[in-house]
C-alpha positions, 0 to 999 in steps of 0.5 A: 869171561874170567877164565879167558882173561886169566889165560891172557894174563890180564887183571880180572876182578874174579876167578871162576871159583869165586863166581861159582861160589856166589852165583849158585844159590845153594853154594852161597847159602852153605857159605852163609851157614858157615859164617853165621849168616841166617838163611830160610829153612830148605826142603827136599820135595819129598820132605815137604809136609802139609804144615810146611806150606807155603813154600817157594820154588826157584831155580838154583841158578836163575835170575830176574824172578824167572821160575819163581812160584809160591806153593800152598799145596802139593799140586802147586809144589809139583807145578812150581818145581817143574817150572823152576827146573825148566827155568834153570840152566842146569835143572837145579831147584831150590824149595824153601820156607816162604817168608814175607818178600819185603826185603832189602838189598845191600851193596858193597864195593871191594878194594884190596880185600876190604868191603866198603859199604856202598848203599842199601835199598828197601825193595818193595815187591809187586805181585803178578796175579796172573802168574802167582809170582813176586817181582821188584815193584819199586827200589828205594834208597837208602833204607833205615835198616842200614846201621842195624844191618851193618852192626849185625852182619858186616864183620861176618860178610867181611870174613866170608869175602876174605875166605873166598880171597875176593880182592876187587869188584862189587856185590849185592845181597838180597836179604828178606826182613820178616818180623824183625828177622833177617834171612839171606837169600842170594848174592850177585858178584856184579852190578845190580840189574836195576842200575844201582850204581847210580844211587851208590854214586849219588849218595856215596860218590863211589863210581863203581864203573870208573873203579872197575875200569881203572883196575882192569887197566892198571891192576891197581885198586882205587874207588874214590876220586873219580868223576861222578855219574851225575853232574853237580847240577843234579837236584839233591833230595833225601831219597832215591827211587828206581821204578821198573815199568812192566809191560803186558806180553806182546810186541812193542810198536811205539814208545813215547813220552821219555823226553817229557819225563826227563824234563821233570826236575827230579827224574834223573835217568831212564835206563831202557831195557827194551826197545820198539820191535822187541817182544815181551815174554809172558812169564811174570818176571823181570823180563817184562820190564821196558825201562827203569826210571830213576828219580829222587824225592823228599816225601811220600807225596812227592813219590806218589806225584812222580809215579802218577806223572810217569803213568800219565806221561809215558806211553808204550803201545803194541802194533795195534795201538793197545796200551801195554803198560801194567801198573803193579804198584797201587800208588794211591795206597802205597806206604813207605816203611821209613817213617817221617817222610809223610 
């Protein structure tokens, strides 16, 4: 698309070269090393020894947790490698040291080459036991690690973006946080797939969609002063959560309860990912998400109450009337990383 726009002489937020540098996980990690951003140790399949396990395998150019595996022995490594290769458009596989998947995702908006901090989330992973894969179980804004992260890495990120000569647009970076250490994992030079543009606007009044449209129409940069995505009447609370509703494999026959969910004051938005008649794959990835429910809350109990209400109210059934919803998050035992909201 960016190549086509370039040929037409119209403004585009990125070039093909910039896109490739950030889309390909291997190229991005090379850039991280060049600019002093920490990354997880990588292996070739021949170099993995018994002391290196567990390791993970994933496509170099994949998304949505497709083709991701945690491997604890040689047979699992070979199986995971084949799975990742099958899930990669180019057959490219990455093998890395396994670190705890409790991570953060940081979001930036770029204006005239300057990165503008937009928000940061705590990503709570959920484990698909059947597939041995991790997926995003809950996305929670804003993380208390924001100040520390910016102090450690923002200047280096600015240098990386300047090196790539990126002038406009927005990007997110997934970073693992394990025992006080940070590991840069992957980047997306685009909107976050969970609908992160909504909490960005909620907390920072940066309407990324309006900014992108304005640039595409005028060739000029502007990120402030646009209408907000939510009206002024929307309830204001301390925290913002995005909850993906996962389904079992099969074909969706009926979805009900969404209207009742939106009647609840603190549920702001439901972003549909699937509709009635769609088939749900059997692969333990984000492709099994039916919808993303956006809500706000002030404390842990309100978070738990909202998640409980979602599962009591929402119904997704197959054509035989069987429940398709999977509850990957253990609501009763769920704990926030951020203290003081109990």
